[in-house]
VEXDREN-2710 file (C-alpha; in Angstrom, 1 decimal):
% VEXDREN-2710
k/r/px/py/pz
1/MET/0.0/0.0/0.0
2/SER/1.4/3.4/-1.0
3/PHE/0.9/6.8/0.6
4/ASN/1.1/10.3/-0.9
5/THR/4.3/11.8/0.5
6/LYS/4.6/14.9/-1.6
7/ALA/5.0/18.0/0.5
8/GLN/6.5/21.4/0.0
9/PRO/10.0/21.8/1.5
10/ILE/10.1/23.9/4.7
11/LEU/11.5/27.3/3.8
12/LEU/13.7/28.7/6.5
13/ASP/13.7/32.4/5.7
14/SER/13.4/35.6/7.7
15/SER/9.7/35.2/8.0
16/TYR/9.8/31.7/9.4
17/THR/8.2/31.2/12.8
18/TYR/9.6/28.8/15.4
19/GLY/7.0/26.1/15.9
20/ASN/6.0/22.5/15.3
21/ILE/6.4/21.1/11.8
22/GLY/4.5/17.9/12.3
23/LYS/2.0/18.5/9.5
24/GLN/4.9/19.1/7.0
25/VAL/6.7/15.7/7.5
26/SER/6.0/12.1/6.5
27/TYR/6.9/9.0/8.5
28/PHE/7.1/5.2/8.3
29/GLU/6.7/2.6/11.1
30/ASP/9.4/0.0/11.3
31/LYS/7.7/-2.6/13.4
32/GLU/10.8/-4.9/13.7
33/ALA/13.1/-1.9/14.3
34/GLY/15.7/-3.4/11.9
35/ILE/15.6/-1.3/8.7
36/THR/18.8/0.5/7.8
37/PHE/19.2/4.0/6.3
38/ASP/19.6/2.7/2.8
39/GLY/16.7/0.4/3.2
40/VAL/14.4/3.2/4.3
41/LYS/15.3/5.3/1.3
42/VAL/14.2/2.5/-0.9
43/LEU/10.9/2.3/1.0
44/GLU/10.4/6.0/0.6
45/LYS/10.8/5.8/-3.2
46/ARG/8.2/3.0/-3.2
47/GLY/5.7/5.4/-1.5
48/LYS/5.7/3.6/1.9
49/PHE/5.9/6.9/3.9
50/GLN/2.6/8.5/5.0
51/GLN/2.0/12.2/5.5
52/SER/1.5/13.4/9.1
53/LYS/-1.8/15.1/9.9
54/SER/-0.9/16.5/13.4
55/GLU/1.4/19.2/14.7
56/VAL/2.8/16.8/17.3
57/LEU/3.3/13.2/16.1
58/ASN/1.6/10.8/18.6
59/LEU/3.0/7.4/17.7
60/GLY/1.6/5.4/20.6
61/ASN/3.0/3.0/23.2
62/THR/5.1/0.7/21.0
63/LYS/8.5/-0.9/20.5
64/SER/8.5/0.0/16.9
65/ALA/11.1/2.4/15.4
66/PHE/9.8/5.3/13.3
67/TRP/11.5/7.0/10.3
68/VAL/10.6/10.6/9.7
69/LYS/11.4/12.5/6.5
70/ILE/11.9/16.2/6.5
71/THR/12.7/18.4/3.5
72/TYR/13.8/22.0/3.9
73/LYS/15.5/24.8/2.2
74/SER/17.6/27.5/4.0
75/ALA/17.2/31.0/2.6
76/VAL/19.0/33.0/5.3
77/ALA/22.6/33.3/6.3
78/GLY/23.7/31.6/9.5
79/ARG/23.1/28.3/11.2
80/ASP/19.8/26.3/11.1
81/TYR/18.7/23.9/13.8
82/LEU/16.5/20.8/14.1
83/VAL/14.9/20.6/17.6
84/ILE/13.3/17.4/18.9
85/ASP/11.4/19.1/21.7
86/VAL/10.9/16.2/24.1
87/PRO/13.4/14.8/26.5
88/ASN/12.5/11.1/26.9
89/ILE/13.1/9.4/23.5
90/GLU/15.6/6.6/24.1
91/HIS/17.2/6.4/20.6
92/ILE/17.5/9.2/18.1
93/ASP/19.5/8.9/14.8
94/CYS/19.6/11.9/12.5
95/TYR/20.8/11.7/8.9
96/VAL/21.2/15.0/7.0
97/GLU/21.6/14.8/3.2
98/THR/22.9/17.9/1.4
99/ASN/24.2/18.3/-2.2
100/THR/27.7/17.4/-1.1
101/GLN/27.6/15.2/2.0
102/LEU/25.7/12.9/4.4
103/ILE/25.9/13.7/8.1
104/HIS/24.9/11.2/10.8
105/LYS/24.3/12.2/14.5
106/SER/23.0/10.1/17.4
107/ALA/21.4/11.0/20.7
108/GLY/18.9/9.7/23.2
109/SER/17.6/9.7/26.8
110/ILE/19.6/6.6/27.8
111/GLN/22.8/7.6/26.0
112/PRO/25.6/10.0/27.1
113/SER/25.8/13.4/25.5
114/VAL/27.8/13.4/22.3
115/PRO/29.4/16.3/20.4
116/GLY/27.3/17.8/17.7
117/VAL/24.0/17.4/19.6
118/ILE/22.9/19.7/22.4
119/THR/21.3/17.5/25.0
120/ARG/19.2/19.4/27.5
121/ASN/15.5/19.0/28.2
122/ASN/15.3/18.5/24.4
123/TYR/17.7/17.6/21.6
124/ILE/19.1/20.4/19.4
125/ILE/20.9/19.3/16.3
126/PRO/22.8/22.0/14.4
127/LEU/22.3/21.6/10.6
128/PRO/25.1/22.0/8.1
129/GLU/25.6/25.4/6.7
130/GLN/24.5/25.8/3.0
131/GLY/26.4/27.5/0.3
132/GLN/25.6/30.6/-1.8
133/ASN/22.9/28.8/-3.8
134/PRO/21.4/26.3/-1.4
135/GLY/19.2/23.6/-2.6
136/VAL/16.6/21.4/-0.9
137/SER/18.1/19.3/1.9
138/THR/16.6/16.2/3.4
139/ILE/16.6/15.0/7.1
140/TRP/16.0/11.4/7.9
141/LEU/15.1/11.0/11.5
142/ARG/14.9/7.6/13.2
143/VAL/13.3/7.5/16.7
144/LYS/12.6/4.6/19.0
145/THR/11.6/4.3/22.6
146/ASN/10.1/1.6/24.8
147/ASN/7.3/3.9/26.0
148/ILE/4.7/6.3/24.8
149/LEU/6.3/8.1/21.8
150/LEU/5.3/11.7/21.4
151/LEU/7.4/13.5/18.8
152/PRO/7.2/17.4/18.6
153/ILE/9.7/18.4/15.9
154/LYS/10.7/22.0/15.3
155/MET/13.1/23.9/13.1
156/ALA/14.7/27.1/13.9
157/THR/17.0/29.7/12.4
158/SER/19.7/31.7/14.3
159/GLU/17.2/34.6/14.5
160/ASN/14.2/32.9/16.1
161/PHE/15.9/30.1/18.0
162/VAL/16.6/31.8/21.4
163/PRO/13.3/33.7/21.7
164/GLY/11.4/30.5/21.0
165/LEU/13.0/28.7/23.9
166/SER/12.9/31.5/26.4
167/VAL/9.2/31.5/27.2
168/LYS/9.1/27.7/27.8
169/ASN/12.3/27.8/30.0
170/SER/10.8/30.7/32.0
171/MET/7.7/28.8/32.8
172/GLN/9.5/25.7/33.8
173/SER/11.9/27.6/36.0
174/ILE/8.8/28.8/37.9
175/TYR/7.7/25.2/38.4
176/ILE/11.1/24.2/39.7
177/GLY/11.3/27.1/42.1
178/ILE/7.9/26.5/43.5
179/LEU/8.5/22.8/44.0
180/LEU/11.8/23.3/45.7
181/THR/10.4/25.9/48.0
182/LEU/7.5/23.6/49.0
183/PHE/9.8/20.7/49.7
184/VAL/12.3/22.6/51.8
185/PHE/9.6/24.4/53.8
186/ASN/7.6/21.3/54.6
187/ILE/10.6/19.0/55.4
188/PHE/11.6/21.8/57.9
189/LEU/8.2/21.7/59.4
190/PHE/8.4/17.9/59.8
191/PHE/11.7/18.1/61.7
192/SER/10.3/21.0/63.8
193/ILE/6.9/19.6/64.6
194/GLY/7.3/15.8/64.1
195/ASP/4.0/15.5/62.3
196/ARG/4.3/12.7/59.7
197/THR/1.8/14.5/57.5
198/TYR/4.5/16.9/56.5
199/LEU/6.9/14.0/55.9
200/TYR/4.5/12.3/53.5
201/TYR/3.8/15.6/51.8
202/SER/7.5/16.4/51.4
203/ILE/8.2/12.9/49.9
204/TYR/5.2/13.4/47.6
205/VAL/6.5/16.8/46.4
206/ILE/10.1/15.7/45.7
207/SER/9.1/12.4/44.0
208/LEU/6.5/14.1/41.9
209/ALA/8.9/16.8/41.0
210/VAL/11.6/14.3/39.9
211/TYR/9.0/12.5/37.7
212/VAL/7.3/15.6/36.2
213/VAL/10.2/18.0/36.0
214/GLY/13.1/15.6/35.7
215/TYR/11.6/12.9/33.5
216/LEU/8.5/14.4/31.7
217/ARG/10.1/17.8/31.1
218/GLY/13.7/16.6/30.9
219/TYR/15.5/18.8/33.5
220/SER/17.4/15.8/34.9
221/TYR/20.3/16.8/32.6
222/LEU/21.0/19.5/35.2
223/LEU/22.3/16.7/37.6
224/GLY/24.5/15.1/35.0
225/ASP/24.3/12.4/32.4
226/GLN/24.4/9.5/34.8
227/PHE/21.3/10.7/36.7
228/ARG/19.6/11.6/33.4
229/ILE/20.2/8.1/32.0
230/MET/19.2/6.4/35.3
231/LEU/15.9/8.4/35.5
232/ASN/15.0/7.6/31.9
233/LEU/15.7/3.9/32.5
234/TYR/13.5/3.7/35.6
235/PRO/11.2/6.7/35.5
236/HIS/8.1/5.1/37.1
237/LEU/10.1/4.2/40.3
238/PHE/9.6/7.9/41.3
239/LEU/5.9/8.0/40.2
240/SER/5.3/4.9/42.3
241/ILE/6.8/6.6/45.4
242/SER/4.8/9.7/44.6
243/ILE/1.5/7.8/44.4
244/ILE/2.2/5.9/47.6
245/SER/3.2/9.0/49.6
246/GLY/0.2/10.9/48.2
247/ILE/-2.1/8.2/49.5
248/LEU/-0.4/8.1/52.9
249/PHE/-0.5/11.9/53.1
250/SER/-4.2/12.0/52.2
251/SER/-5.0/9.3/54.8
252/LYS/-3.2/11.2/57.5
253/PHE/-4.4/14.6/56.5
254/LEU/-8.1/13.6/56.3
255/ASN/-7.9/11.1/59.2
256/LEU/-9.5/8.6/56.8
257/HIS/-8.8/5.4/58.8
258/THR/-10.9/6.9/61.6
259/LEU/-13.6/8.6/59.5
260/PHE/-13.9/5.8/57.0
261/PRO/-12.6/2.4/58.1
262/SER/-13.4/1.0/54.7
263/PHE/-10.6/3.2/53.2
264/SER/-8.0/0.7/54.6
265/LYS/-8.9/-1.8/51.8
266/VAL/-8.9/0.9/49.1
267/CYS/-5.6/2.2/50.4
268/LYS/-4.0/-1.3/50.4
269/ALA/-5.2/-1.9/46.8
270/LEU/-3.8/1.4/45.5
271/ILE/-0.5/0.9/47.3
272/GLY/-0.3/-2.7/46.0
273/LEU/-0.8/-1.6/42.4
274/SER/1.8/1.1/42.9
275/ILE/4.3/-1.5/44.2
276/VAL/3.6/-3.6/41.1
277/MET/4.4/-0.5/38.9
278/LEU/7.6/0.0/40.9
279/LEU/8.7/-3.5/40.3
280/THR/7.9/-3.5/36.6
281/SER/9.8/-0.2/36.2
282/ALA/12.8/-1.6/38.1
283/ALA/12.7/-4.6/35.7
284/GLY/12.9/-2.2/32.8
285/LEU/9.4/-2.8/31.5
286/LYS/8.6/0.8/30.7
287/SER/5.7/0.1/28.4
288/ILE/3.8/-1.9/31.0
289/SER/4.8/0.7/33.7
290/ALA/3.4/3.5/31.5
291/ILE/0.0/1.8/31.2
292/LEU/-0.1/1.3/35.0
293/ALA/1.0/4.9/35.5
294/GLN/-2.0/6.2/33.5
295/PHE/-4.4/4.0/35.3
296/LEU/-3.1/4.7/38.8
297/SER/-2.7/8.4/38.3
298/ILE/-6.4/8.8/37.2
299/SER/-7.9/6.3/39.7
300/SER/-6.0/7.5/42.7
301/ALA/-6.8/11.1/42.0
302/ILE/-10.5/10.4/41.6
303/ILE/-10.7/8.2/44.7
304/LEU/-8.8/10.7/46.9
305/TRP/-11.0/13.5/45.6
306/THR/-14.1/11.5/46.5
307/TYR/-12.9/10.8/50.0
308/GLY/-12.0/14.5/50.4
309/ILE/-15.6/15.5/49.7
310/LEU/-16.9/12.9/52.1
311/ALA/-14.5/14.1/54.8
312/TYR/-15.5/17.7/54.2
313/ARG/-19.2/16.8/54.6
314/LYS/-18.3/15.2/57.9
315/GLY/-16.9/18.6/59.2
316/HIS/-13.2/18.4/58.2
317/ALA/-12.9/22.0/57.2
318/PRO/-9.3/22.0/55.7
319/ALA/-10.5/19.4/53.2
320/LYS/-11.8/22.2/51.0
321/TYR/-8.3/23.0/49.7
322/PHE/-7.7/19.2/49.4
323/ILE/-10.7/18.8/47.1
324/LEU/-9.6/21.7/44.9
325/ALA/-6.1/20.2/44.7
326/TRP/-7.2/16.8/43.5
327/THR/-9.8/18.4/41.2
328/PHE/-7.0/20.2/39.3
329/ILE/-4.6/17.2/39.1
330/ALA/-7.4/14.8/38.1
331/PHE/-8.6/17.2/35.4
332/THR/-5.1/17.7/33.9
333/ILE/-4.2/14.0/34.1
334/ILE/-7.4/13.0/32.3
335/LEU/-6.7/15.7/29.6
336/ALA/-3.1/14.5/29.2
337/VAL/-4.1/10.8/28.9
338/ILE/-6.9/11.3/26.4
339/SER/-4.5/13.4/24.4
340/MET/-1.9/10.6/24.5
341/GLU/-4.6/8.2/23.4
342/GLY/-5.3/10.4/20.3
343/ILE/-8.8/11.4/21.4
344/LEU/-7.7/15.0/21.5
345/PRO/-4.9/16.5/19.3
346/PHE/-1.6/16.8/21.1
347/ARG/-0.1/20.3/21.1
348/ASP/2.8/22.0/22.8
349/PHE/0.5/23.1/25.6
350/SER/-0.4/19.5/26.2
351/PHE/3.1/18.9/27.6
352/GLN/2.5/21.6/30.2
353/LEU/-0.8/20.1/31.5
354/VAL/0.7/17.8/34.0
355/PRO/3.4/20.3/35.3
356/ILE/0.8/23.1/35.7
357/GLY/-1.8/20.8/37.3
358/SER/0.7/19.2/39.7
359/THR/2.1/22.6/40.7
360/ILE/-1.3/24.0/41.4
361/GLU/-2.2/20.8/43.2
362/LEU/0.9/21.0/45.4
363/LEU/0.2/24.7/46.2
364/LEU/-3.4/23.9/47.2
365/LEU/-2.3/21.0/49.4
366/ALA/0.2/23.4/51.0
367/PHE/-2.7/25.8/51.7
368/ALA/-4.6/22.8/53.1
369/LEU/-1.7/22.0/55.4
370/GLY/-1.5/25.6/56.5
371/ASP/-5.2/25.7/57.2
372/ARG/-4.9/22.5/59.2
373/TYR/-1.9/23.8/61.1
374/ARG/-3.7/27.0/61.9
375/THR/-6.7/25.1/63.2
376/ILE/-4.4/23.0/65.4
377/ILE/-2.6/26.0/66.7
378/ARG/-5.9/27.9/67.3
379/ASN/-7.3/24.9/69.2
380/GLU/-4.2/24.5/71.3
381/GLN/-4.2/28.2/72.0
382/LEU/-7.8/28.0/73.1
383/VAL/-7.0/25.1/75.4
384/ARG/-4.1/27.0/76.9
385/ASP/-6.2/30.1/77.4
386/GLU/-8.9/28.1/79.0
387/ASN/-6.4/26.4/81.4
388/LEU/-4.9/29.7/82.3
389/LEU/-8.2/31.3/82.8
390/LEU/-9.2/28.3/84.9
391/VAL/-6.1/28.7/87.1
392/GLN/-6.6/32.5/87.4
393/THR/-10.2/32.3/88.3
394/GLN/-10.1/29.2/90.6
395/ASN/-10.1/31.2/93.8
396/GLN/-12.6/33.7/92.5
397/ARG/-15.0/30.9/91.6
398/LEU/-14.6/29.3/95.0
399/GLU/-15.2/32.6/96.7
400/LYS/-18.2/33.3/94.5
401/LEU/-19.6/29.9/95.3
402/VAL/-19.2/30.4/99.0
403/GLU/-20.8/33.8/98.7
404/ASP/-23.7/32.5/96.7
405/ARG/-24.3/29.7/99.1
406/THR/-24.1/32.1/102.1
407/LEU/-26.6/34.4/100.4
408/LYS/-29.0/31.5/99.7
409/LEU/-28.6/30.3/103.3
410/SER/-29.4/33.9/104.5
411/GLU/-32.4/34.0/102.2
412/SER/-33.6/30.7/103.5
413/ILE/-33.3/31.8/107.1
414/VAL/-35.3/35.0/106.3
415/GLN/-38.0/33.0/104.5
416/LEU/-38.2/30.6/107.4
417/GLU/-38.4/33.4/109.9
418/ALA/-41.1/35.1/107.8
419/SER/-43.0/31.8/107.5
420/ASN/-42.7/31.2/111.2
421/ALA/-44.0/34.7/111.9
422/VAL/-47.0/34.2/109.5
423/LYS/-47.7/30.8/111.2
424/ASN/-47.6/32.4/114.7
425/LYS/-49.9/35.2/113.5
426/LEU/-52.3/32.9/111.9
427/PHE/-52.6/30.7/114.9
428/SER/-53.1/33.8/117.1
429/ILE/-55.9/34.9/114.8
430/ILE/-57.4/31.4/114.8
431/ALA/-57.2/31.2/118.6
432/HIS/-59.1/34.5/118.9
433/ASP/-61.5/34.5/116.0
434/LEU/-62.6/30.9/115.9
435/ARG/-62.8/30.4/119.7
436/SER/-65.4/33.2/120.2
437/PRO/-68.0/31.9/117.6
438/PHE/-67.7/28.3/118.9
439/ALA/-68.0/29.5/122.6
440/SER/-71.1/31.4/121.6
441/LEU/-72.6/28.3/120.0
442/VAL/-71.7/26.1/123.0
443/SER/-73.4/28.6/125.4
444/ILE/-76.6/28.6/123.3
445/PHE/-76.8/24.8/123.2
446/SER/-76.0/24.6/127.0
447/LEU/-78.9/26.9/127.7
448/LYS/-81.1/24.8/125.5
449/ASP/-80.0/21.6/127.3
450/MET/-80.9/23.3/130.6
451/ASP/-84.4/24.2/129.2
452/LEU/-83.7/27.9/129.8
453/LEU/-84.5/28.9/126.2
454/SER/-87.7/28.6/124.4
455/LEU/-87.9/27.5/120.8
456/ASP/-88.4/31.0/119.5
457/GLU/-85.5/32.3/121.5
458/LEU/-83.3/29.4/120.2
459/LYS/-84.2/30.3/116.6
460/MET/-83.5/33.9/117.1
461/LEU/-80.0/33.2/118.6
462/LEU/-79.1/30.7/115.9
463/ASN/-80.1/33.2/113.2
464/GLU/-78.0/35.9/114.8
465/ASN/-75.0/33.4/114.8
466/LYS/-75.5/32.2/111.3
467/LYS/-73.0/34.7/109.8
468/ASN/-70.5/33.5/112.4
469/ILE/-71.0/29.9/111.2
470/ASP/-70.5/31.0/107.5
471/THR/-67.3/32.8/108.5
472/ILE/-66.1/29.7/110.3
473/HIS/-66.8/27.5/107.3
474/ASN/-65.0/29.8/104.9
475/THR/-62.1/30.3/107.3
476/LEU/-61.7/26.6/107.8
477/ASN/-61.6/25.9/104.1
478/ASN/-58.9/28.6/103.6
479/LEU/-56.9/27.2/106.4
480/LEU/-57.1/23.6/105.1
481/TYR/-56.0/24.7/101.6
482/TRP/-53.2/26.9/103.1
483/ALA/-52.0/24.0/105.2
484/LYS/-52.0/21.6/102.3
485/SER/-50.0/24.0/100.1
486/GLN/-47.4/24.4/103.0
487/MET/-47.0/20.7/103.4
488/GLU/-47.2/19.4/99.7
489/GLY/-46.5/22.5/97.7
490/LEU/-48.7/23.8/94.9
491/LYS/-49.6/21.0/92.6
492/ASN/-51.6/21.9/89.6
493/GLN/-53.9/19.6/87.7
494/PRO/-55.2/21.7/84.9
495/THR/-58.3/20.8/83.0
496/VAL/-60.8/22.5/80.6
497/PHE/-63.9/23.8/82.4
498/ASP/-66.7/26.4/81.9
499/LEU/-66.0/29.5/84.0
500/LYS/-69.5/30.8/83.7
501/LEU/-71.0/27.6/85.2
502/MET/-68.6/27.9/88.1
503/ALA/-69.5/31.5/88.8
504/GLU/-73.3/30.7/88.6
505/ASP/-72.8/27.8/91.1
506/LEU/-70.9/30.1/93.6
507/VAL/-73.6/32.8/93.4
508/LEU/-76.2/30.2/94.1
509/VAL/-74.2/29.0/97.2
510/TYR/-73.9/32.5/98.5
511/SER/-77.5/33.5/97.7
512/PRO/-78.7/33.3/101.4
513/LEU/-76.0/35.8/102.5
514/ILE/-76.7/38.0/99.4
515/GLN/-80.5/38.0/100.1
516/ALA/-79.9/38.6/103.8
517/LYS/-77.9/41.7/103.0
518/GLY/-80.1/42.9/100.2
519/ILE/-77.3/42.9/97.7
520/ALA/-77.7/42.5/93.9
521/VAL/-75.2/40.3/91.9
522/ASN/-74.8/41.1/88.2
523/LEU/-73.0/38.3/86.3
524/GLN/-72.0/39.3/82.7
525/ALA/-70.5/36.4/80.7
526/PRO/-70.4/35.1/77.2
527/GLN/-71.6/31.6/76.3
528/HIS/-69.2/28.8/77.3
529/PRO/-66.1/30.8/78.4
530/LEU/-63.8/27.8/78.6
531/VAL/-60.4/28.0/80.3
532/TYR/-57.5/25.7/81.0
533/ALA/-56.5/25.7/84.7
534/ASP/-56.8/23.8/88.0
535/GLU/-60.6/23.9/88.6
536/ASN/-60.4/23.4/92.4
537/GLN/-57.9/26.2/92.8
538/ILE/-59.8/28.6/90.6
539/GLN/-63.0/27.8/92.5
540/LEU/-61.2/28.7/95.7
541/VAL/-60.0/32.0/94.2
542/LEU/-63.4/33.0/92.9
543/ARG/-65.2/31.9/96.1
544/ASN/-62.9/34.1/98.2
545/LEU/-63.3/37.1/95.9
546/ILE/-67.1/36.8/96.0
547/ASP/-67.0/36.3/99.7
548/ASN/-65.0/39.4/100.2
549/ALA/-67.2/41.4/97.9
550/ILE/-70.3/40.3/99.9
551/LYS/-68.5/41.1/103.2
552/PHE/-67.6/44.7/102.2
553/THR/-70.6/45.7/100.1
554/PRO/-73.2/47.8/102.0
555/PRO/-76.8/46.7/102.0
556/SER/-78.9/47.6/98.9
557/HIS/-75.7/47.9/96.7
558/SER/-74.5/45.6/94.0
559/ILE/-71.7/43.3/93.1
560/GLY/-70.4/42.9/89.5
561/ILE/-68.9/39.7/88.1
562/SER/-67.7/40.0/84.5
563/LEU/-66.1/37.4/82.3
564/THR/-64.5/38.9/79.1
565/LYS/-63.0/37.0/76.2
566/ASN/-59.7/38.1/74.9
567/LYS/-57.6/36.7/72.0
568/THR/-55.8/34.1/74.1
569/SER/-57.5/34.3/77.6
570/ILE/-60.6/35.0/79.6
571/GLU/-60.5/38.0/82.0
572/VAL/-62.3/37.6/85.3
573/CYS/-63.3/40.7/87.3
574/VAL/-65.1/40.9/90.7
575/ASN/-66.0/44.5/91.7
576/ASN/-68.1/46.0/94.4
577/THR/-68.9/49.3/96.0
578/THR/-67.7/49.9/99.6
579/SER/-69.3/52.1/102.3
580/ASN/-66.2/54.3/102.5
581/SER/-62.9/53.5/100.7
582/ASN/-61.0/55.4/103.4
583/GLU/-62.1/52.8/105.9
584/LEU/-60.6/50.0/103.8
585/ASN/-57.3/48.4/104.9
586/ILE/-55.4/49.2/101.7
587/GLU/-52.2/47.5/103.1
588/SER/-54.0/44.2/103.5
589/ILE/-55.4/44.4/100.0
590/THR/-52.4/45.4/98.0
591/ASN/-49.5/44.0/100.0
592/THR/-48.8/40.4/98.9
593/SER/-47.2/39.5/102.2
594/ALA/-49.8/41.1/104.6
595/PHE/-52.1/39.0/106.8
596/GLU/-54.5/41.4/108.5
597/ALA/-57.9/40.4/109.8
598/THR/-60.7/42.7/108.6
599/SER/-64.4/43.1/109.4
600/GLY/-67.1/43.5/106.8
601/THR/-70.0/46.0/106.7
602/GLY/-72.1/43.5/108.7
603/HIS/-69.2/42.9/111.2
604/GLU/-68.3/39.7/109.3
605/LYS/-64.9/38.3/110.6
606/GLY/-61.9/37.2/108.5
607/ILE/-58.3/36.3/109.2
608/GLY/-56.7/37.9/106.1
609/LEU/-55.7/34.5/104.5
610/GLY/-58.1/34.6/101.5
611/LEU/-56.3/37.1/99.3
612/HIS/-52.9/35.4/100.1
613/LEU/-54.3/32.1/98.9
614/CYS/-55.8/33.8/95.8
615/ARG/-52.4/35.2/94.8
616/GLU/-50.6/31.9/95.4
617/TYR/-53.1/29.8/93.4
618/LEU/-53.3/32.3/90.5
619/LYS/-49.5/32.3/90.3
620/GLY/-49.5/28.5/90.1
621/ASN/-51.9/28.8/87.1
622/GLY/-49.8/31.3/85.2
623/SER/-51.8/34.4/86.3
624/GLU/-51.7/37.3/88.7
625/LEU/-54.2/39.1/90.9
626/LYS/-54.6/42.8/90.1
627/VAL/-56.4/45.2/92.5
628/ASN/-57.9/48.5/91.3
629/ILE/-59.3/51.0/93.9
630/SER/-61.1/54.0/92.5
631/GLY/-63.1/56.1/95.0
632/ARG/-65.6/53.7/96.6
633/SER/-65.2/51.0/93.9
634/VAL/-62.8/48.1/94.4
635/SER/-62.1/45.6/91.6
636/PHE/-60.1/42.3/91.6
637/CYS/-59.1/41.0/88.2
638/PHE/-57.1/38.1/86.7
639/GLN/-56.8/36.2/83.5
640/LEU/-56.8/32.5/82.6
641/PRO/-55.7/30.9/79.3
642/LYS/-58.0/29.5/76.8
643/PRO/-57.6/25.7/75.9
644/GLY/-54.7/25.1/73.6
645/VAL/-52.9/28.3/74.4
646/ALA/-49.4/27.4/75.6
647/ASP/-48.2/30.9/76.6
648/THR/-48.5/31.8/80.2
649/ILE/-50.5/34.9/81.2
650/SER/-48.6/38.1/81.8
651/LEU/-50.5/41.0/83.3
END
């Protein structure tokens, strides 16, 4: 099968621009790598060469040798150059045919430098100078490598050669400077702090730098021919070390063995494959190592990126830089691999993908380490500050504790003294106010037993003492409730009940006293004013307020009981008109701690306990008793919540 190899010669004149000439050359694959120079010329005449269609020849991962034919014509004075702008081709043979001579030069990544070829991070072959009337010259280039073969070929004149190289060298000098700085700084941190995370990171930086800068970009020549040859013989040794140290660094940095115990299996699998790649590289199987390198570089980057996201979601804040770092390196590795596989065209910039991606990755990982270190230092500082504050305030806290307990003890003593005083006063009142009515009743029944009283006289005396009996009944009820609250405390059992029905029942109970005094009771209430409170306690409150209103209302006057619906509560008001507000004991009504016995308009007796119980029971139900005195009118009001209203009442 023949190919069309006709192409115009490359004209090296003053307008020529330094760049790839891949589309202007033709090539032939020697699968057995045994064809000689004379033999390949015969094959070229038979049309066995094929025209290249890409700027950078991507010849695949093969053991074949490739012959490349380049024709050119020099139209300017001075030296011309052929540049093979890639560092890791193992064998290069260059044959230059002019009108008068044939020149052969050899070079390669596993060969020592030879005169006539400038071996740096590429191979620069000076071409023979042409005479006054130069013709078309031909370059036959034979290349072979036991690895992925990428072949960027450039030609240059004396005028454009140095400017063409300066930009690339400047960029790669930046890579080298950044990587060396990161390595030195972090290895210093490891020896200073002793944290193995910095050791793994430092090994990752230096091994990745050797592989990317030394092997992929060819700067191993700076350390001499022996190191350059060794690195090109076993390049994936350093990539294996880089992947292993990167996995160990990630595990330590993200605390993966603790956060995700399953990572141990993944970690062992990746490290195991990296060791396999190391062994194949040490055995000189560069082709197999290159395949493993592509697979491990992509898979480890994606796996570590995934675990970084999971760790960040679990609260590991420094992982955000880690995620960005592996995003960059994974993206650039994938682009480089699909370019090597021919899915995307390979260009000069494609050679910079891995160096740029790895440099950005290492910088972001350095930021992640800095953020982690800052977090550790901040936490340690907080602990130190807390310990120092604890030591400094220990005595103050103890003194404050003693002071608080002393104050509480003093308050308890005062409360006990006040409670004891109230108890003594109440029993004094009880002894005086309850003894007299009972003594009167005993005297009446004694006279009856002695037949000294007629039936009419007995009825008259009993009617006169009826108000004393009512007073005794109410007083005993209040005393029993007060005693219960003192012994058991206030225990609420709230239920839903109708406040209007309760008020109507109490008015009915007190109707004999109301009629005897000639008092009118006006009850104003909506239908079914339901409240949520302790029914027994509220009944006691309402009974005491109605009892007080009857006691202090002059004959022929009225008492008002109003139930008003609000948005969240029912307001209860009991008001009455007194004979003279100046005669009221204002202190006993408004002072929450006062216990003063008072007498009603009909000389009804009391012990001053009723209002105190009202206040206590209303407080237990989330309410408060309000007293309003205006002229001769006295009003007692409180509010109770409606069913389903959780908020307590605040008056």
